C-alpha positions as CSV (number, residue, x, y, z in Angstrom):
1,M,-8.7,5.5,38.7
2,K,-5.3,4.0,38.0
3,N,-6.1,3.6,34.3
4,I,-7.2,7.2,34.1
5,F,-4.0,8.3,35.7
6,L,-1.9,6.3,33.3
7,T,-3.8,7.8,30.4
8,F,-3.2,11.3,31.8
9,L,0.6,10.5,32.0
10,L,0.5,9.4,28.3
11,F,-1.1,12.7,27.4
12,L,1.6,14.6,29.3
13,S,4.4,12.5,27.8
14,T,4.6,14.5,24.6
15,Q,4.8,17.8,26.4
16,V,8.1,17.2,28.2
17,H,9.9,18.0,24.9
18,A,9.8,21.1,22.8
19,Q,7.4,20.6,19.9
20,K,8.6,21.4,16.4
21,N,6.3,23.3,14.0
22,L,6.6,21.4,10.7
23,S,6.6,23.2,7.3
24,P,3.8,22.6,4.9
25,Q,6.2,20.7,2.6
26,V,7.3,18.3,5.4
27,F,3.7,17.8,6.5
28,Q,2.5,16.9,3.0
29,S,5.3,14.5,2.2
30,N,5.9,12.8,5.6
31,V,2.9,13.4,7.9
32,R,-0.2,13.5,5.7
33,P,0.3,9.9,4.4
34,V,0.6,8.6,7.9
35,L,-2.6,10.4,8.9
36,N,-4.4,9.0,5.8
37,G,-3.1,5.5,6.9
38,I,-4.6,5.9,10.4
39,I,-8.0,7.0,9.0
40,N,-8.0,4.1,6.6
41,D,-7.1,1.7,9.4
42,F,-9.9,3.1,11.5
43,Y,-12.5,2.4,8.9
44,Q,-11.2,-1.0,8.2
45,M,-11.4,-1.7,11.9
46,I,-15.0,-0.6,12.5
47,S,-16.1,-2.5,9.4
48,L,-15.3,-5.7,11.3
49,F,-18.3,-5.1,13.6
50,P,-21.3,-7.4,12.7
51,D,-23.8,-5.8,10.4
52,F,-21.6,-2.7,9.8
53,P,-22.5,-1.4,6.3
54,K,-19.1,-1.2,4.5
55,E,-20.8,0.8,1.7
56,I,-21.0,3.8,4.0
57,I,-17.2,4.1,4.0
58,K,-17.2,4.6,0.2
59,A,-19.8,7.3,0.5
60,I,-17.7,9.1,3.2
61,E,-14.6,8.9,1.0
62,Q,-16.6,10.4,-1.8
63,M,-17.8,13.3,0.4
64,D,-14.2,13.9,1.7
65,N,-12.9,14.1,-1.9
66,M,-14.9,17.2,-2.8
67,E,-12.2,19.7,-2.1
68,D,-11.5,20.3,-5.8
69,V,-15.2,21.0,-6.4
70,R,-15.3,23.5,-3.5
71,E,-12.2,25.3,-4.8
72,N,-13.7,25.5,-8.4
73,L,-16.9,27.0,-7.0
74,K,-14.9,29.6,-5.0
75,T,-12.7,30.6,-7.9
76,T,-15.2,30.6,-10.8
77,C,-18.5,31.6,-9.3
78,G,-17.8,34.6,-7.1
79,G,-20.6,35.6,-4.7
80,Y,-23.5,34.0,-6.7
81,L,-24.0,31.1,-9.2
82,T,-23.7,32.6,-12.7
83,E,-23.2,31.2,-16.2
84,K,-19.4,31.5,-15.8
85,C,-19.4,28.7,-13.2
86,Q,-21.7,26.3,-15.2
87,A,-18.9,23.7,-15.5
88,S,-18.3,23.8,-11.7
89,V,-21.9,23.3,-10.9
90,D,-22.2,20.4,-13.4
91,A,-19.1,18.8,-11.8
92,L,-20.7,19.1,-8.4
93,R,-24.0,17.6,-9.6
94,L,-22.1,14.6,-11.1
95,R,-20.2,14.0,-7.8
96,L,-23.5,14.2,-5.9
97,A,-25.1,11.7,-8.2
98,E,-22.2,9.3,-7.5
99,I,-22.6,9.7,-3.8
100,E,-26.4,9.2,-4.1
101,A,-25.7,5.9,-5.9
102,S,-23.5,4.8,-3.1
103,T,-26.0,5.6,-0.4
104,L,-28.8,3.9,-2.3
105,N,-26.7,0.8,-2.6
106,L,-26.0,1.0,1.1
107,M,-29.8,1.2,1.9
108,A,-30.6,-1.6,-0.5
109,R,-28.0,-4.0,1.0
110,Q,-28.6,-3.3,4.6
111,R,-30.5,-6.0,6.5
112,P,-31.9,-6.2,10.0
113,A,-29.1,-6.4,12.6
114,H,-28.4,-9.8,14.1
115,S,-27.0,-8.4,17.3
116,P,-29.4,-7.0,20.0
117,Y,-26.7,-4.4,20.8
118,M,-26.8,-2.8,17.4
119,T,-28.7,0.4,16.8
120,S,-28.6,0.1,13.0
121,L,-32.1,1.4,12.7
122,I,-30.9,4.8,14.0
123,G,-28.0,4.7,11.6
124,M,-30.3,3.8,8.6
125,R,-32.7,6.6,9.6
126,M,-29.8,9.1,9.5
127,V,-28.6,7.8,6.1
128,S,-32.2,8.1,4.9
129,E,-32.3,11.7,6.1
130,F,-29.0,12.3,4.4
131,Q,-30.4,10.8,1.2
132,L,-33.4,13.2,1.2
133,E,-31.2,16.2,1.8
134,L,-28.9,15.1,-1.0
135,Q,-31.8,14.8,-3.4
136,S,-33.2,18.2,-2.4
137,F,-29.7,19.7,-2.9
138,K,-29.4,18.1,-6.3
139,G,-32.8,19.5,-7.3
140,S,-31.8,23.0,-6.3
141,L,-28.6,22.7,-8.4
142,D,-30.7,21.4,-11.4
143,N,-32.8,24.5,-11.1
144,A,-29.7,26.8,-10.8
145,S,-28.2,25.1,-13.8
146,F,-31.3,25.7,-15.9
147,M,-31.3,29.3,-15.0
148,M,-27.6,29.7,-15.9
149,R,-28.2,28.1,-19.3
150,A,-31.2,30.4,-19.8
151,K,-29.0,33.4,-18.7
152,I,-31.4,34.2,-16.0
153,K,-29.8,36.0,-13.0
154,S,-29.5,33.6,-10.1
155,K,-29.9,34.6,-6.5
156,K,-28.3,31.4,-5.2
157,E,-25.2,32.3,-3.2
158,T,-22.0,30.3,-3.8
159,Y,-21.3,30.3,0.0
160,A,-24.7,28.6,0.6
161,V,-23.8,25.8,-1.9
162,I,-20.4,25.2,-0.2
163,R,-22.0,25.2,3.2
164,K,-24.5,22.6,2.1
165,I,-21.7,20.3,1.0
166,D,-20.2,20.6,4.5
167,E,-23.6,20.0,6.1
168,L,-24.0,16.8,4.1
169,Q,-20.6,15.6,5.0
170,S,-21.3,16.1,8.7
171,M,-24.7,14.3,8.4
172,L,-23.1,11.2,6.9
173,S,-20.2,11.3,9.4
174,L,-22.7,11.3,12.3
175,A,-24.4,8.2,10.9
176,V,-21.2,6.1,11.0
177,V,-21.1,5.8,14.8
178,E,-24.7,4.6,15.0
179,F,-23.8,1.3,13.4
180,I,-21.3,0.4,16.2
181,P,-22.5,-1.9,18.9
182,Y,-23.6,-0.3,22.2
183,L,-20.8,-1.8,24.2
184,Y,-18.2,0.0,22.1
185,K,-20.2,3.0,20.8
186,E,-19.1,5.6,23.3
187,D,-15.4,4.8,22.9
188,F,-15.6,5.0,19.1
189,R,-17.8,8.1,19.2
190,T,-15.3,9.9,21.3
191,F,-12.4,8.9,19.1
192,Y,-14.4,9.7,15.9
193,S,-15.4,13.1,17.2
194,N,-12.1,14.1,18.6
195,F,-9.7,12.6,16.1
196,V,-11.1,11.0,12.9
197,H,-13.6,13.7,11.8
198,P,-11.4,16.7,12.6
199,V,-8.4,15.2,10.9
200,E,-10.5,14.3,7.8
201,I,-11.9,17.8,7.6
202,Q,-8.5,19.5,8.0
203,L,-6.8,17.1,5.5
204,A,-9.5,17.0,2.8
205,K,-11.1,20.4,3.1
206,H,-8.2,22.7,4.2
207,R,-5.0,20.7,4.0
208,N,-4.1,22.6,7.1
209,H,-0.8,21.5,8.5
210,E,-1.1,24.1,11.3
211,F,-4.1,22.1,12.7
212,L,-1.7,19.3,13.7
213,N,0.8,21.8,15.2
214,R,-1.9,23.2,17.4
215,N,-3.7,20.0,18.3
216,L,-1.0,17.4,18.5
217,N,-1.3,16.8,22.2
218,S,-5.1,16.4,22.2
219,L,-5.0,14.1,19.2
220,N,-2.3,12.1,21.0
221,F,-4.6,11.8,24.1
222,S,-7.5,10.6,21.9
223,I,-5.4,7.8,20.4
224,N,-4.0,6.7,23.7
225,L,-7.5,6.8,25.3
226,L,-9.0,4.6,22.6
227,N,-6.1,2.1,22.9
228,Q,-6.6,2.0,26.7
229,N,-10.4,1.6,26.6
230,L,-10.3,-1.2,24.1
231,T,-7.7,-3.2,25.9
232,K,-9.3,-3.0,29.4
233,R,-10.0,-6.5,30.9
234,S,-13.7,-5.6,31.1
235,K,-13.9,-4.7,27.4
236,K,-11.7,-6.8,25.3
237,T,-10.9,-5.7,21.7
238,P,-13.4,-7.4,19.3
239,E,-12.0,-10.3,17.3
240,G,-9.9,-9.1,14.4
241,M,-9.5,-5.6,15.6
242,A,-6.3,-5.9,17.7
243,P,-3.9,-5.8,14.6
244,F,-5.6,-2.6,13.3
245,L,-5.5,-1.0,16.8
246,S,-1.8,-1.8,17.1
247,L,-1.2,-0.5,13.6
248,I,-2.9,2.8,14.3
249,H,-0.9,3.2,17.5
250,N,2.4,2.4,15.7
251,R,1.6,4.8,12.8
252,W,0.9,7.5,15.3
253,N,4.1,6.9,17.2
254,S,6.1,7.0,13.9
255,L,4.4,10.4,13.2
256,L,5.4,11.9,16.6
257,R,9.1,11.6,15.7
258,Y,8.6,14.5,13.3
259,Y,7.4,16.7,16.0
260,F,9.7,15.9,19.0
Protein backbone atom coordinates (compact mmCIF):
# COMPACT_ATOMS: atom_id res chain seq x y z
CA MET A 1 0.00 0.00 0.00
CA LYS A 2 2.85 2.35 0.83
CA ASN A 3 4.46 1.77 -2.57
CA ILE A 4 1.20 2.46 -4.36
CA PHE A 5 0.79 5.68 -2.40
CA LEU A 6 4.32 6.80 -3.30
CA THR A 7 3.66 6.07 -6.96
CA PHE A 8 0.46 8.10 -6.79
CA LEU A 9 2.44 11.01 -5.33
CA LEU A 10 4.92 10.76 -8.19
CA PHE A 11 2.02 10.93 -10.60
CA LEU A 12 0.67 14.05 -8.92
CA SER A 13 4.06 15.73 -8.67
CA THR A 14 3.97 16.99 -12.25
CA GLN A 15 0.53 18.54 -11.78
CA VAL A 16 1.50 21.06 -9.10
CA HIS A 17 3.00 23.34 -11.76
CA ALA A 18 1.34 24.76 -14.82
CA GLN A 19 2.13 22.68 -17.88
CA LYS A 20 3.53 24.37 -20.98
CA ASN A 21 2.23 23.45 -24.40
CA LEU A 22 5.27 23.14 -26.63
CA SER A 23 5.30 24.27 -30.24
CA PRO A 24 5.86 21.66 -32.98
CA GLN A 25 9.32 23.13 -33.63
CA VAL A 26 10.49 22.78 -30.03
CA PHE A 27 8.99 19.32 -29.82
CA GLN A 28 10.80 18.11 -32.94
CA SER A 29 14.19 19.56 -32.00
CA ASN A 30 14.25 19.01 -28.23
CA VAL A 31 11.67 16.45 -27.14
CA ARG A 32 11.38 13.96 -29.98
CA PRO A 33 15.07 12.89 -29.79
CA VAL A 34 14.67 12.21 -26.06
CA LEU A 35 11.59 10.05 -26.68
CA ASN A 36 13.44 8.14 -29.39
CA GLY A 37 16.25 7.57 -26.91
CA ILE A 38 13.80 6.19 -24.33
CA ILE A 39 12.26 3.81 -26.86
CA ASN A 40 15.71 2.59 -27.96
CA ASP A 41 16.76 2.10 -24.32
CA PHE A 42 13.60 0.09 -23.67
CA TYR A 43 14.31 -2.32 -26.53
CA GLN A 44 17.94 -2.65 -25.49
CA MET A 45 16.75 -3.44 -21.98
CA ILE A 46 14.26 -6.17 -22.87
CA SER A 47 16.74 -7.74 -25.31
CA LEU A 48 18.76 -8.73 -22.21
CA PHE A 49 16.14 -11.28 -21.23
CA PRO A 50 17.29 -14.86 -21.92
CA ASP A 51 16.07 -16.18 -25.27
CA PHE A 52 14.61 -12.82 -26.30
CA PRO A 53 14.80 -12.65 -30.13
CA LYS A 54 16.72 -9.46 -30.93
CA GLU A 55 15.70 -9.80 -34.58
CA ILE A 56 12.14 -8.77 -33.70
CA ILE A 57 13.40 -5.30 -32.77
CA LYS A 58 14.68 -4.74 -36.31
CA ALA A 59 11.31 -5.82 -37.73
CA ILE A 60 9.47 -3.42 -35.40
CA GLU A 61 11.75 -0.55 -36.43
CA GLN A 62 11.07 -1.35 -40.08
CA MET A 63 7.32 -1.29 -39.46
CA ASP A 64 7.62 2.00 -37.58
CA ASN A 65 9.50 3.59 -40.48
CA MET A 66 6.60 3.27 -42.91
CA GLU A 67 5.29 6.82 -42.51
CA ASP A 68 6.68 8.01 -45.84
CA VAL A 69 4.99 5.07 -47.59
CA ARG A 70 1.65 5.90 -45.95
CA GLU A 71 1.93 9.54 -46.97
CA ASN A 72 2.83 8.65 -50.56
CA LEU A 73 -0.19 6.38 -50.79
CA LYS A 74 -2.46 9.12 -49.43
CA THR A 75 -1.15 11.82 -51.78
CA THR A 76 -0.79 9.82 -55.00
CA CYS A 77 -3.58 7.24 -54.93
CA GLY A 78 -6.73 9.05 -53.92
CA GLY A 79 -9.59 6.77 -52.88
CA TYR A 80 -8.51 3.70 -54.88
CA LEU A 81 -5.28 2.18 -56.14
CA THR A 82 -4.80 3.38 -59.72
CA GLU A 83 -1.91 3.52 -62.19
CA LYS A 84 -0.89 6.95 -60.88
CA CYS A 85 0.22 5.40 -57.59
CA GLN A 86 2.17 2.51 -59.15
CA ALA A 87 5.46 3.79 -57.71
CA SER A 88 3.98 4.10 -54.21
CA VAL A 89 2.62 0.55 -54.30
CA ASP A 90 5.96 -0.78 -55.56
CA ALA A 91 7.75 1.04 -52.73
CA LEU A 92 5.37 -0.53 -50.21
CA ARG A 93 5.91 -4.01 -51.64
CA LEU A 94 9.69 -3.52 -51.36
CA ARG A 95 9.41 -2.46 -47.69
CA LEU A 96 7.18 -5.41 -46.91
CA ALA A 97 9.69 -7.77 -48.53
CA GLU A 98 12.41 -6.38 -46.23
CA ILE A 99 10.22 -6.89 -43.17
CA GLU A 100 9.38 -10.39 -44.34
CA ALA A 101 13.10 -11.18 -44.59
CA SER A 102 13.63 -9.93 -41.03
CA THR A 103 10.82 -12.03 -39.58
CA LEU A 104 11.94 -15.12 -41.51
CA ASN A 105 15.40 -14.60 -40.06
CA LEU A 106 13.81 -14.28 -36.60
CA MET A 107 11.94 -17.56 -36.99
CA ALA A 108 14.98 -19.38 -38.36
CA ARG A 109 17.20 -18.29 -35.47
CA GLN A 110 14.76 -18.84 -32.62
CA ARG A 111 15.46 -21.86 -30.47
CA PRO A 112 13.47 -23.53 -27.66
CA ALA A 113 13.62 -21.39 -24.51
CA HIS A 114 15.98 -22.42 -21.74
CA SER A 115 13.88 -20.79 -19.01
CA PRO A 116 10.71 -22.50 -17.73
CA TYR A 117 9.18 -19.04 -17.26
CA MET A 118 9.44 -18.10 -20.90
CA THR A 119 6.38 -18.23 -23.12
CA SER A 120 8.30 -17.91 -26.37
CA LEU A 121 6.03 -20.46 -28.06
CA ILE A 122 3.17 -17.96 -27.85
CA GLY A 123 5.43 -15.23 -29.18
CA MET A 124 6.60 -17.37 -32.09
CA ARG A 125 3.01 -18.33 -32.89
CA MET A 126 2.11 -14.63 -33.06
CA VAL A 127 5.13 -13.93 -35.27
CA SER A 128 4.07 -16.82 -37.51
CA GLU A 129 0.56 -15.36 -37.79
CA PHE A 130 2.09 -11.98 -38.60
CA GLN A 131 4.19 -13.63 -41.32
CA LEU A 132 1.13 -15.27 -42.90
CA GLU A 133 -0.79 -11.97 -42.87
CA LEU A 134 2.21 -10.21 -44.38
CA GLN A 135 2.48 -12.75 -47.20
CA SER A 136 -1.24 -12.46 -47.92
CA PHE A 137 -0.98 -8.68 -48.00
CA LYS A 138 1.98 -8.82 -50.37
CA GLY A 139 0.01 -11.14 -52.62
CA SER A 140 -2.93 -8.72 -52.77
CA LEU A 141 -0.54 -5.88 -53.66
CA ASP A 142 1.06 -8.00 -56.39
CA ASN A 143 -2.41 -8.50 -57.86
CA ALA A 144 -3.19 -4.77 -57.59
CA SER A 145 0.12 -3.92 -59.24
CA PHE A 146 -0.62 -6.27 -62.13
CA MET A 147 -4.02 -4.65 -62.63
CA MET A 148 -2.49 -1.17 -62.59
CA ARG A 149 0.06 -2.12 -65.24
CA ALA A 150 -2.70 -3.64 -67.33
CA LYS A 151 -4.72 -0.43 -66.82
CA ILE A 152 -7.58 -2.42 -65.34
CA LYS A 153 -9.68 -0.41 -62.92
CA SER A 154 -9.00 -1.51 -59.36
CA LYS A 155 -11.58 -1.75 -56.60
CA LYS A 156 -8.94 -1.88 -53.84
CA GLU A 157 -9.34 1.10 -51.54
CA THR A 158 -6.28 3.07 -50.49
CA TYR A 159 -7.64 3.34 -46.96
CA ALA A 160 -7.82 -0.46 -46.69
CA VAL A 161 -4.13 -0.72 -47.62
CA ILE A 162 -3.10 1.85 -45.01
CA ARG A 163 -5.29 0.18 -42.40
CA LYS A 164 -3.61 -3.16 -43.15
CA ILE A 165 -0.18 -1.61 -42.53
CA ASP A 166 -1.42 -0.43 -39.14
CA GLU A 167 -2.86 -3.87 -38.33
CA LEU A 168 0.45 -5.56 -39.14
CA GLN A 169 2.28 -3.08 -36.94
CA SER A 170 -0.03 -3.85 -34.04
CA MET A 171 0.31 -7.62 -34.54
CA LEU A 172 4.08 -7.46 -34.35
CA SER A 173 4.01 -5.15 -31.34
CA LEU A 174 1.76 -7.53 -29.41
CA ALA A 175 4.22 -10.36 -30.01
CA VAL A 176 7.08 -8.50 -28.30
CA VAL A 177 5.76 -8.87 -24.76
CA GLU A 178 5.23 -12.61 -25.19
CA PHE A 179 8.99 -13.16 -25.19
CA ILE A 180 9.40 -11.65 -21.70
CA PRO A 181 9.63 -14.02 -18.70
CA TYR A 182 6.45 -14.53 -16.71
CA LEU A 183 7.79 -12.82 -13.57
CA TYR A 184 8.26 -9.52 -15.41
CA LYS A 185 5.70 -9.82 -18.21
CA GLU A 186 2.85 -7.87 -16.64
CA ASP A 187 5.11 -4.94 -15.67
CA PHE A 188 6.52 -4.70 -19.17
CA ARG A 189 3.16 -5.32 -20.83
CA THR A 190 1.66 -2.39 -18.91
CA PHE A 191 4.57 -0.10 -19.78
CA TYR A 192 4.61 -1.22 -23.40
CA SER A 193 0.86 -0.70 -23.81
CA ASN A 194 0.66 2.61 -21.95
CA PHE A 195 3.94 4.23 -22.99
CA VAL A 196 6.10 2.57 -25.65
CA HIS A 197 3.50 1.64 -28.26
CA PRO A 198 1.48 4.90 -28.06
CA VAL A 199 4.66 6.99 -28.26
CA GLU A 200 5.92 4.93 -31.21
CA ILE A 201 2.62 5.36 -33.05
CA GLN A 202 2.39 9.09 -32.41
CA LEU A 203 6.03 9.72 -33.29
CA ALA A 204 6.31 7.55 -36.37
CA LYS A 205 2.82 7.69 -37.82
CA HIS A 206 1.52 11.12 -36.85
CA ARG A 207 4.52 13.10 -35.48
CA ASN A 208 1.91 14.45 -33.14
CA HIS A 209 3.40 16.85 -30.59
CA GLU A 210 -0.05 17.47 -29.13
CA PHE A 211 -0.18 13.85 -27.98
CA LEU A 212 2.50 14.55 -25.38
CA ASN A 213 0.84 17.80 -24.32
CA ARG A 214 -2.37 15.90 -23.60
CA ASN A 215 -0.88 12.74 -22.09
CA LEU A 216 2.22 13.91 -20.23
CA ASN A 217 0.93 13.01 -16.77
CA SER A 218 -0.21 9.50 -17.69
CA LEU A 219 3.09 8.82 -19.47
CA ASN A 220 4.94 10.10 -16.41
CA PHE A 221 2.92 7.73 -14.24
CA SER A 222 3.80 4.79 -16.50
CA ILE A 223 7.54 5.43 -16.28
CA ASN A 224 7.47 5.88 -12.51
CA LEU A 225 5.36 2.75 -12.10
CA LEU A 226 7.79 0.65 -14.14
CA ASN A 227 10.73 2.00 -12.16
CA GLN A 228 8.99 1.26 -8.87
CA ASN A 229 7.89 -2.25 -9.86
CA LEU A 230 11.31 -3.31 -11.08
CA THR A 231 13.13 -2.05 -8.00
CA LYS A 232 10.88 -3.67 -5.40
CA ARG A 233 12.68 -6.01 -3.00
CA SER A 234 10.53 -8.95 -4.10
CA LYS A 235 11.29 -8.34 -7.79
CA LYS A 236 14.85 -7.20 -8.36
CA THR A 237 15.84 -5.73 -11.69
CA PRO A 238 17.33 -8.49 -13.87
CA GLU A 239 21.09 -8.40 -14.30
CA GLY A 240 22.27 -5.71 -16.70
CA MET A 241 18.96 -3.82 -16.81
CA ALA A 242 19.55 -1.35 -13.99
CA PRO A 243 21.65 1.06 -16.13
CA PHE A 244 18.99 1.11 -18.86
CA LEU A 245 16.21 1.63 -16.34
CA SER A 246 18.14 4.51 -14.79
CA LEU A 247 18.89 6.00 -18.22
CA ILE A 248 15.21 5.87 -19.20
CA HIS A 249 14.26 7.62 -15.98
CA ASN A 250 16.95 10.29 -16.40
CA ARG A 251 15.99 10.93 -20.02
CA TRP A 252 12.37 11.36 -19.01
CA ASN A 253 13.26 13.79 -16.22
CA SER A 254 15.34 15.82 -18.67
CA LEU A 255 12.31 15.96 -20.98
CA LEU A 256 9.99 17.21 -18.24
CA ARG A 257 11.94 20.45 -17.88
CA TYR A 258 10.56 21.57 -21.24
CA TYR A 259 7.01 21.24 -19.94
CA PHE A 260 7.23 22.68 -16.41
